[in-house]
KOLTIFI-218021 format. One record per residue (C-alpha): residue number from 0; x, y, z. Coordinates in steps of 0.001 Angstrom, whole numbers. Layout:
residues N
+-----+---------+---------+---------+
: num :       x :       y :       z :
+-----+---------+---------+---------+
: NUM :       X :       Y :       Z :
...
+-----+---------+---------+---------+
***
This chain:
residues 158
+-----+---------+---------+---------+
: num :       x :       y :       z :
+-----+---------+---------+---------+
:   0 :  237669 : -168022 :   34324 :
:   1 :  234163 : -167996 :   33118 :
:   2 :  232542 : -171353 :   33551 :
:   3 :  232408 : -173361 :   30345 :
:   4 :  234377 : -170701 :   28257 :
:   5 :  237663 : -171517 :   26737 :
:   6 :  240361 : -168872 :   26499 :
:   7 :  243104 : -169599 :   23671 :
:   8 :  245732 : -167336 :   22412 :
:   9 :  245473 : -167615 :   18690 :
:  10 :  246718 : -166027 :   15475 :
:  11 :  249876 : -164395 :   14415 :
:  12 :  250030 : -160548 :   14566 :
:  13 :  252711 : -158099 :   14116 :
:  14 :  252701 : -154862 :   16044 :
:  15 :  254990 : -151721 :   16176 :
:  16 :  257183 : -151266 :   19057 :
:  17 :  257908 : -147600 :   19935 :
:  18 :  261083 : -146320 :   21294 :
:  19 :  260269 : -146639 :   24926 :
:  20 :  259563 : -150605 :   24253 :
:  21 :  255725 : -150177 :   24308 :
:  22 :  253811 : -152466 :   22159 :
:  23 :  250121 : -153003 :   21567 :
:  24 :  248856 : -156463 :   22823 :
:  25 :  246665 : -157825 :   19964 :
:  26 :  242954 : -156950 :   20777 :
:  27 :  241975 : -160704 :   21145 :
:  28 :  244820 : -161324 :   23656 :
:  29 :  243686 : -158106 :   25586 :
:  30 :  240169 : -159322 :   25690 :
:  31 :  241263 : -162670 :   27301 :
:  32 :  243301 : -160895 :   29951 :
:  33 :  240405 : -158515 :   30663 :
:  34 :  237815 : -161297 :   30998 :
:  35 :  240060 : -163296 :   33293 :
:  36 :  240911 : -159911 :   35254 :
:  37 :  244509 : -160665 :   35337 :
:  38 :  247780 : -159407 :   34131 :
:  39 :  250038 : -161178 :   31545 :
:  40 :  253322 : -162544 :   32523 :
:  41 :  256369 : -162635 :   30315 :
:  42 :  259767 : -164170 :   30464 :
:  43 :  262588 : -165140 :   28395 :
:  44 :  262058 : -168331 :   26410 :
:  45 :  264226 : -171213 :   27556 :
:  46 :  264581 : -172730 :   24124 :
:  47 :  264251 : -169950 :   21483 :
:  48 :  265220 : -166383 :   20876 :
:  49 :  261579 : -165159 :   21960 :
:  50 :  259509 : -164057 :   24823 :
:  51 :  256954 : -166386 :   26491 :
:  52 :  253751 : -164897 :   27517 :
:  53 :  250798 : -166234 :   29447 :
:  54 :  248276 : -165535 :   32152 :
:  55 :  249276 : -165459 :   35675 :
:  56 :  246820 : -168530 :   36256 :
:  57 :  249031 : -170573 :   33831 :
:  58 :  251978 : -169696 :   35582 :
:  59 :  250445 : -170776 :   38917 :
:  60 :  249512 : -173987 :   37358 :
:  61 :  253159 : -174434 :   36121 :
:  62 :  254488 : -173848 :   39602 :
:  63 :  252172 : -176464 :   41077 :
:  64 :  253129 : -179021 :   38507 :
:  65 :  256754 : -178450 :   39098 :
:  66 :  256276 : -178773 :   42871 :
:  67 :  254267 : -182011 :   42319 :
:  68 :  256569 : -183735 :   39634 :
:  69 :  260187 : -182478 :   40638 :
:  70 :  262012 : -183159 :   43837 :
:  71 :  261782 : -179879 :   45739 :
:  72 :  265567 : -179667 :   46423 :
:  73 :  266710 : -180961 :   43014 :
:  74 :  269006 : -179240 :   40803 :
:  75 :  266550 : -179428 :   37932 :
:  76 :  263761 : -177882 :   39982 :
:  77 :  266070 : -175228 :   41209 :
:  78 :  267319 : -174202 :   37720 :
:  79 :  263838 : -174299 :   36029 :
:  80 :  262354 : -172062 :   38861 :
:  81 :  265364 : -169675 :   38813 :
:  82 :  265060 : -169275 :   35021 :
:  83 :  261311 : -169057 :   34834 :
:  84 :  259981 : -167405 :   38046 :
:  85 :  263239 : -165464 :   38582 :
:  86 :  262926 : -163938 :   35050 :
:  87 :  259025 : -163583 :   34837 :
:  88 :  257404 : -159999 :   35200 :
:  89 :  253710 : -158995 :   35361 :
:  90 :  252693 : -156581 :   32708 :
:  91 :  249390 : -154742 :   32875 :
:  92 :  248314 : -153088 :   29670 :
:  93 :  247738 : -149331 :   29528 :
:  94 :  244472 : -147522 :   28413 :
:  95 :  245538 : -147964 :   24855 :
:  96 :  246282 : -151628 :   25188 :
:  97 :  250068 : -151386 :   25251 :
:  98 :  252632 : -153055 :   27447 :
:  99 :  256135 : -151942 :   28077 :
: 100 :  258648 : -154677 :   27607 :
: 101 :  261793 : -154499 :   29385 :
: 102 :  265261 : -153955 :   27753 :
: 103 :  266312 : -157493 :   28867 :
: 104 :  263319 : -159176 :   27192 :
: 105 :  263574 : -156991 :   23861 :
: 106 :  267348 : -157917 :   23841 :
: 107 :  266847 : -161619 :   24247 :
: 108 :  264237 : -161780 :   21422 :
: 109 :  266224 : -159311 :   19228 :
: 110 :  263153 : -157027 :   19025 :
: 111 :  263563 : -153589 :   17785 :
: 112 :  260606 : -151851 :   15853 :
: 113 :  258224 : -154670 :   15325 :
: 114 :  257058 : -157548 :   17513 :
: 115 :  255111 : -160757 :   16123 :
: 116 :  252712 : -162330 :   18637 :
: 117 :  252237 : -165943 :   17854 :
: 118 :  249442 : -167660 :   19689 :
: 119 :  250087 : -170971 :   21222 :
: 120 :  246797 : -171884 :   22896 :
: 121 :  247146 : -171228 :   26672 :
: 122 :  250270 : -169110 :   26260 :
: 123 :  251869 : -166984 :   23294 :
: 124 :  255268 : -165944 :   22167 :
: 125 :  256606 : -162683 :   20891 :
: 126 :  259240 : -162751 :   18213 :
: 127 :  261453 : -160552 :   16009 :
: 128 :  259673 : -160758 :   12456 :
: 129 :  262659 : -162275 :   10807 :
: 130 :  263515 : -164900 :   13450 :
: 131 :  259860 : -165866 :   13533 :
: 132 :  259736 : -166352 :    9800 :
: 133 :  262833 : -168487 :    9882 :
: 134 :  261397 : -170552 :   12826 :
: 135 :  258042 : -171003 :   11117 :
: 136 :  259589 : -172277 :    7990 :
: 137 :  261580 : -174696 :   10046 :
: 138 :  258703 : -176087 :   12027 :
: 139 :  256628 : -176345 :    8810 :
: 140 :  259371 : -178425 :    7012 :
: 141 :  259839 : -180619 :   10120 :
: 142 :  255888 : -181276 :   10417 :
: 143 :  255655 : -181801 :    6744 :
: 144 :  258457 : -184558 :    6987 :
: 145 :  257059 : -186306 :   10045 :
: 146 :  253233 : -185931 :    9140 :
: 147 :  252279 : -186237 :   12923 :
: 148 :  248490 : -187162 :   13479 :
: 149 :  246383 : -186162 :   16510 :
: 150 :  243850 : -188482 :   18063 :
: 151 :  240912 : -186661 :   20012 :
: 152 :  240880 : -187749 :   23460 :
: 153 :  237565 : -189030 :   24619 :
: 154 :  236154 : -188472 :   21107 :
: 155 :  235421 : -190603 :   18042 :
: 156 :  237859 : -191132 :   15283 :
: 157 :  236294 : -190359 :   11766 :
+-----+---------+---------+---------+
***
């Protein structure tokens, strides 16, 4: 990663999926992947009907965190690594910026002709448009009820 530069997946962008499962990665996402000289990695979400996507660097960091925080032979470690790393695949994008999502990923996320990319900072998700609309409404309602606040780490509170 370029020193001092931050890379964040942002925005919510809908792109068409062709009959072969190819979808254009949003241009801002492609720029991040190109700048980092890496492929993206995608796997089925463990908690939602969507696809999780990130750089291989982030997945490597997750592997290290899991090794450092979980007993190497624990059932939890075994299950999480099976579900994440056993499911994950590298995806390089072609000359037109498309990736070809596997049938397994498309089926899990219920994606047919349109995919919604949702930026989540260091990772992103890919959703079926209707499922994302429901999930976004649910999240907004929950956040509105709870009214969470964030306090900057190492910064001043104004």
